[in-house]
C-alpha positions in Angstrom: -47.9 19.9 -12.3 -44.4 20.3 -13.6 -44.1 21.4 -17.3 -42.7 23.8 -19.8 -45.4 25.4 -21.9 -44.3 26.7 -25.3 -46.1 29.2 -27.6 -45.5 31.6 -30.5 -45.0 29.1 -33.3 -46.9 29.2 -36.5 -46.7 29.8 -40.3 -44.4 32.6 -41.5 -43.1 33.7 -44.9 -39.3 33.5 -45.6 -37.6 36.6 -44.2 -40.2 37.0 -41.5 -39.9 36.8 -37.7 -41.3 34.9 -34.8 -40.8 34.9 -31.0 -41.2 31.7 -29.2 -42.0 31.6 -25.5 -41.4 28.9 -22.9 -43.1 29.4 -19.6 -42.2 27.2 -16.6 -45.1 25.8 -14.5 -44.8 23.9 -11.3 -41.2 24.8 -10.8 -38.8 27.7 -11.0 -36.1 28.1 -13.7 -33.5 29.1 -11.1 -30.8 26.5 -10.8 -31.6 25.1 -14.3 -29.7 25.4 -17.5 -32.1 26.3 -20.3 -31.7 25.5 -24.0 -33.6 25.4 -27.3 -33.7 22.5 -29.7 -35.4 21.8 -32.9 -36.4 18.8 -35.0 -37.1 19.0 -38.7 -39.0 16.3 -40.6 -36.8 13.3 -41.2 -34.0 14.7 -39.0 -32.7 14.2 -35.5 -33.3 16.7 -32.8 -30.5 19.3 -32.8 -29.3 21.9 -30.2 -30.0 25.4 -31.4 -29.2 27.7 -28.4 -27.9 26.7 -25.0 -28.0 29.2 -22.1 -27.2 29.3 -18.5 -29.8 29.5 -15.7 -28.7 33.2 -15.2 -29.1 34.2 -18.8 -25.4 34.3 -19.5 -23.5 33.7 -22.7 -25.2 31.7 -25.5 -23.3 29.5 -28.0 -25.7 29.5 -30.9 -25.6 26.9 -33.6 -23.8 28.0 -36.7 -27.0 27.7 -38.8 -28.8 30.4 -36.7 -26.0 32.8 -35.6 -26.9 36.4 -36.3 -30.6 35.5 -36.8 -31.8 34.0 -33.5 -31.6 35.5 -30.0 -32.1 33.6 -26.8 -33.2 35.5 -23.6 -34.7 34.8 -20.2 -37.0 36.7 -18.0 -36.6 35.4 -14.4 -39.5 37.5 -13.1 -41.8 35.8 -15.5 -40.1 32.4 -15.2 -40.0 32.4 -19.0 -37.4 32.0 -21.7 -37.7 33.3 -25.3 -36.3 32.6 -28.7 -36.4 35.6 -31.1 -36.1 34.3 -34.7 -35.5 36.8 -37.5 -34.8 36.4 -41.2 -36.4 33.0 -41.1 -35.6 30.5 -43.9 -37.5 27.5 -45.1 -34.8 25.3 -43.6 -35.8 26.6 -40.2 -39.0 24.7 -40.5 -39.1 22.3 -37.5 -40.7 21.6 -34.2 -39.0 23.7 -31.5 -38.5 22.5 -28.0 -37.2 24.2 -24.8 -35.4 22.2 -22.2 -34.6 22.8 -18.5 -31.7 20.7 -17.1 -29.8 20.5 -13.8 -26.9 18.4 -12.7 -27.3 18.3 -8.9 -29.6 16.6 -8.4 -29.8 15.4 -12.1 -33.0 16.2 -13.9 -34.4 17.2 -17.3 -37.7 18.8 -18.2 -38.8 19.1 -21.9 -41.5 21.3 -23.4 -44.1 19.7 -25.6 -42.8 21.5 -28.7 -44.2 24.2 -31.0 -44.4 24.0 -34.8 -42.6 26.6 -36.9 -43.3 26.5 -40.6 -41.5 28.9 -43.0 -43.0 28.8 -46.4 -44.3 31.1 -49.2 
């Protein structure tokens, strides 16, 4: 079975923190470009944080720069998104994605709900 399993979402107060995990099952992340997306109610899915398969540089979206940190643990075949100073506008379903170009292929996680509210 090939899938990305996300966890760590939930309800948090404004200013709080969460760490999302995305564990690969049935395949290895080596050779894939990893990224995080989110989709808020009534909005289209947006790219939050792209990262190379080697855990190189990350070009964060302007809305999350300085607050979110993307990392990868190759030994655990897992990527993470550390989210600090959360705001109500961060409320969304967060998805991780694995993509490769040769041969082309994309694997999406099922999504995990993050709700920031008092």
